C-alpha angles and dihedrals in degrees: 000000000000112000092205096056113098117249118258110269093018117137115265115262095028127094123168088219092060097037129219093285090077093057116102112261117261114250122212111230113224114224117224088216130248118327115247092246090055090056091051092049092047091049091049091050092051091047090050091051091051091047094053092043089054091049091050092052091047092052099037110124114247125223089242091052091051092047091051092056101039117083100176106017118082132195091253090054089051090050091052091048092051090049090051091048087054089055091049089050090052092048092052092038092233124169118269089239089062091060092047091051091047092052090048089053090047094051093047090051093047091051091054106038139029112243123206114237092241092059099042096095090045090054092050093047091048091051089053092047093050091046090050090054089058100038107031129072089214111025116198116269118258093245091054091051091051090049089057087062090048090252092290088144134045128236089249091055091051093048090049090050089050091056092047115106124194090230092061117092097231119088129213109274116252 
């Protein structure tokens, strides 16, 4: 076998017999910088982000707005529900963003419709389940979600709650 022949599968231009000093030196390629159109696209994207962030802040439900709509649910109940949803998130190992999205859904719903106390946990769990469908690659199965609430609710109740929109006139049954 020829010692000077490169080994099979070796990268071209390198042979252990010759050593790395015989390889051509690496040249650093100088970038001409971003193209003008890239700057425009980047600026537009940043402007869009700022626009949507401003809209989100303008339409974010306030605590006073939620309190004005809710007849049975209090701010301390909301706090306990959000803490519990955090525990459910930990149990399912969901992303933090999933919990944030679920709480945003919850607050928007609470600002629009009165929720009976007996359906409050179902609403929170449904918000987390819907958020997981958007954020997670593998959202938790419906049965597992129901088990987290000790099977107090049925799959049909959770699906019905999922279809419920605050803009619709009907309220969750209590």
